[in-house]
C-alpha positions, -999 to +999 in steps of 0.1 A: -536-229+170-526-261+149-537-272+115-541-308+107-547-322+074-563-356+073-562-380+041-590-405+039-595-435+021-632-442+024-652-471+017-673-474-018-704-451-019-696-433+012-675-406+002-706-379+004-718-390+037-682-389+049-673-355+043-704-342+051-705-356+086-668-343+085-676-308+077-705-308+103-675-314+131-666-279+145-631-288+143-632-292+107-629-263+089-632-279+054-636-310+041-630-319+001-636-349-020-608-353-043-594-377-067-562-394-066-546-416-038-574-404-010-613-396-014-617-370+009-594-344+028-601-327+058-583-297+073-585-297+111-581-268+133-578-274+173-559-260+200-535-288+210-519-320+198-541-341+222-576-327+205-559-340+169-553-375+186-587-377+200-605-362+167-583-388+143-584-419+166-619-417+188-641-402+165-630-404+129-617-439+133-654-451+145-670-433+112-689-453+091-672-453+062-636-443+071-615-471+063-581-456+065-566-418+072-532-404+073-528-374+094-503-346+086-493-317+106-491-281+094-456-266+106-460-232+091-490-216+066-480-197+037-507-185+017-515-160-011-519-131+012-490-139+032-469-143-001-479-108-013-472-092+025-437-103+017-432-093-017-447-056-010-418-048+010 
């Protein structure tokens, strides 16, 4: 499974609609409205890089309210659970 983080700039007044639409997509495990340089962050979990490309460039790019995206591909996951298992040895 490949994880990607998509940083999204949304049109004024469309943050909630964008986040809700993304959250309804099966490939999007989580969508967050955030403060800072971006308005919404979507966490994608897909099988292939081609799935990321199709989702971001074909489906998200044409969504009403999305003005710009930046996509980050996760190489490795570090979670509290993983760190606890390392330090419990």
